[in-house]
C-alpha positions, 0 to 999 in steps of 0.5 A, a space after each residue: 860394866 861389860 853388859 847393859 839393859 836394853 829394850 828389844 824395840 831398840 834393836 836394828 832387826 832391819 839391819 839384820 834381816 838385810 843382812 841374812 838376805 844378802 847372806 842367803 844370796 851369797 850362799 846360793 851363789 857360792 853353792 852354784 859357783 862352788 856346791 862342794 863349799 856350800 856347806 862351809 859358807 852356811 857355817 860361816 854365816 851361822 858363826 857370823 850370826 852368833 858372834 853377832 849377837 853376843 858382840 851386840 850385847 856387849 858395851 861397845 864403849 868397854 870394848 873401846 876402852 881397850 883400844 891400845 890392847 886392840 891395836 897390840 893385837 892386831 899388829 902382832 897377828 900380822 906379824 905372826 902371819 908373816 912369820 907362821 903363814 901359810 903361803 899360797 900363790 906367792 902370797 902369805 896371808 893366812 895362818 892355819 889353825 886346824 880346822 880352818 885357815 884365818 887371814 888377819 888382814 881381814 881381822 884388822 880392818 874391824 880391829 883398826 876401825 875400832 882402835 882409830 874411832 877411839 883414837 880420833 874421839 880423844 884427839 877430836 880437840 887437835 885432830 888437825 895439828 901436825 903432831 896428831 896428824 903425824 901420829 895418826 898416819 904412823 899408826 896407820 902406816 905400821 899395819 899397812 906396810 905389814 899387809 903390803 909385804 905379805 903381799 896384798 896390795 888389794 887388802 892395803 888399798 881397802 884399809 887405807 880408804 876405810 882409815 881415810 874415811 874414820 879421819 874424814 868423819 872425824 873432822 879432817 880439815 878441808 884445806 888439808 884434804 885440798 892439799 893432800 889432793 894436790 900433792 897426790 894427783 901429780 903423784 898418781 900420774 907419776 907413779 902410773 908412768 913408772 909402773 907401766 915401764 916393763 923395767 919398773 920395781 915399784 910393783 909385782 909383775 902381776 900387779 903390773 900386769 893387771 894395771 896394764 891389762 885395764 889400761 890396753 884391754 885389747 892387747 891382753 885380752 886373750 891373757 890378763 884381761 881375759 877374766 874380767 872380759 868374761 866376767 862383763 860377758 857373763 853378767 850380760 848374758 843374765 840379761 833381766 831375769 838371769 839363767 837361774 841358779 845351779 844351771 848346767 850350760 857348758 857356756 857359763 863362766 862356772 861350768 866352763 871355767 872361764 873365771 878362776 875363784 868365781 865363789 870370790 873375787 867374781 862372785 857377782 858375775 855368777 849373780 849376774 848370769 844366774 840371777 839377771 839385772 833383777 838380781 844384780 839390783 837387788 845385791 847392791 840395794 841391800 848393800 846401799 841399804 845397810 851402808 844407810 842403816 849403818 851411818 844413820 846409826 852412827 849419827 845417833 850414837 851416844 858418843 863420838 867414837 861410835 859415831 865414827 865406828 857406824 861410819 868405819 864399818 859402813 864406809 868398809 862395806 860400802 868400799 869393798 862393795 865398789 872395788 869388787 863390783 867394779 872389778 866384776 864389770 871392768 869399772 876397775 883393774 883387776 884386784 882379789 876383794 870379796 864382795 861383802 857377805 856374798 863371796 866365799 870366805 870365813 874369815 871375811 864373814 865372821 869379821 864383817 859379823 862381828 863389825 854389824 854386831 857392834 853397830 848394833 850395840 850402838 844402836 841400842 845406846 842411841 842417844 844424840 852426841 854433842 
């Protein structure tokens, strides 16, 4: 059955309320950074809420039963963007569907969580076999390749970490994890030693530039590193309570054009400057609470796939938040990742609400799995 009979008392209202508060902060911050985008952000949240409620009433097990169709649709959408996509800034990541530009890589995050949660459950008993791990790697590699050639390195990294979270939660052997880390550590060192060379071919020039700006910020202070430097100064200038939303001081990051696209990648700088340490702490606390709620719902899921979906969605929100805030505070190299439920972006917003809708349905069917 698609729909089941649920009890209102089982609905996770605390999760919904925390998301609504975080989304409201996002509307205020986006509206302050770009007043012309406020209404679109409100529309995105409203659309997302409707989708979340509808999906929360659909049996997630029924959705997961079409997991191969889900995977095929994911691959088809990623291929379509390479063929019919709109190019912006040297990247082809969007499909124009008339009233809005749709970003398949964002939708692929939730669809791949659903697919691999069911896949891992089906292979739970032989998850650590070479054949299962080979299939998992190949199935991961196809969509990751399609995303990286858009190119979108940030989305590729995020999706990779999400899929790693799913298989780790699925019971990947600690011996295998240790072996992989022993291999990846020297490979990472070799990779970095290559990409810092001016004539390297592994990364595009702008991608190498971001890494170099992170490694040598003083050398690129007035060029590639200036956005992150300005972001850190903006967050610090907000002090405890911030300068207030919609302030018109010429020295602010938004009014002085010190940061490009402050409504997306550097929205945390707007929050830090205008809402101060209190606002930043509230945003981080809400994100942490949402992640924990997803995990708690997963622990009581009625089957193993439900548990994995919750881990995947919680991991997605946590990983993407860490990357976004890490970039804004100069803890990580500059890369374009939206802050969940806060940054501007209709596709990202709607897909996140869609994922939460599935988590809510898992919460409505809670039962300790064996």
